[in-house]
C-alpha positions in Angstrom: 3.9 -13.6 -2.6 0.4 -13.9 -1.2 -2.3 -16.5 -1.7 -5.0 -13.8 -1.3 -6.6 -12.5 -4.5 -5.3 -9.3 -6.0 -7.8 -6.5 -5.4 -5.6 -3.4 -5.7 -4.9 -1.8 -9.1 -1.3 -1.4 -10.3 -1.3 2.5 -10.1 -2.6 2.2 -6.5 0.2 -0.3 -5.7 2.8 2.1 -6.9 1.4 5.0 -4.9 1.3 2.7 -1.8 5.0 1.8 -2.4 6.0 5.4 -2.6 4.1 6.3 0.5 5.6 3.4 2.3 9.2 4.5 1.5 8.3 8.1 2.7 6.8 6.8 6.0 9.7 4.4 6.6 12.2 7.2 6.1 10.4 9.5 8.5 9.4 6.8 10.9 13.0 5.6 11.3 14.4 9.1 11.6 11.8 10.2 14.1 11.5 6.8 15.9 7.8 6.8 15.5 6.4 3.3 15.8 2.9 4.0 14.4 4.5 5.3 11.1 6.5 2.1 10.9 3.4 -0.1 11.3 1.5 1.9 8.7 4.5 1.7 6.4 4.7 -2.1 6.8 1.0 -2.4 5.9 1.6 -0.3 2.8 4.6 -2.4 1.8 2.4 -5.5 2.1 -0.3 -3.9 0.0 2.2 -2.7 -2.7 4.0 -6.1 -3.0 1.0 -8.4 -2.7 -1.7 -6.4 -4.4 -4.1 -7.3 -1.6 -5.9 -5.0 0.7 -7.8 -6.4 3.7 -10.0 -3.3 3.9 -11.2 -3.8 0.3 -11.7 -7.5 1.1 -13.8 -6.7 4.1 -15.9 -4.2 2.1 -16.3 -6.6 -0.8 -14.8 -4.2 -3.3 -11.5 -3.4 -5.0 -9.9 -1.3 -7.7 -8.4 -4.1 -9.7 -10.4 -5.5 -12.6 -10.4 -9.2 -12.1 -11.8 -11.8 -14.5 -15.0 -13.4 -13.3 -14.5 -16.6 -11.2 -15.6 -19.8 -12.8 
C-alpha cells in the first residue's frame, strides 16, 4: 500500500485499527471533524504500517532487518 518503510509493529497496527473504528463510529455519529481526521490517520497507520511521527523521531516499534 505504501512505499514508505514499515516502522510500526503488528500489535500496534491492530490497536490503531481498533481505535480508528471507534473514532470513526463516534465521529460520524457526533459529526465531529477532528475525530474523523484522527481516525483517518490511524487507518493509514494500521494499513500501511508506517508512522510519520516515528519517522520524524528516527525510531519505530517494528524490528526491521538492517539495510544493506
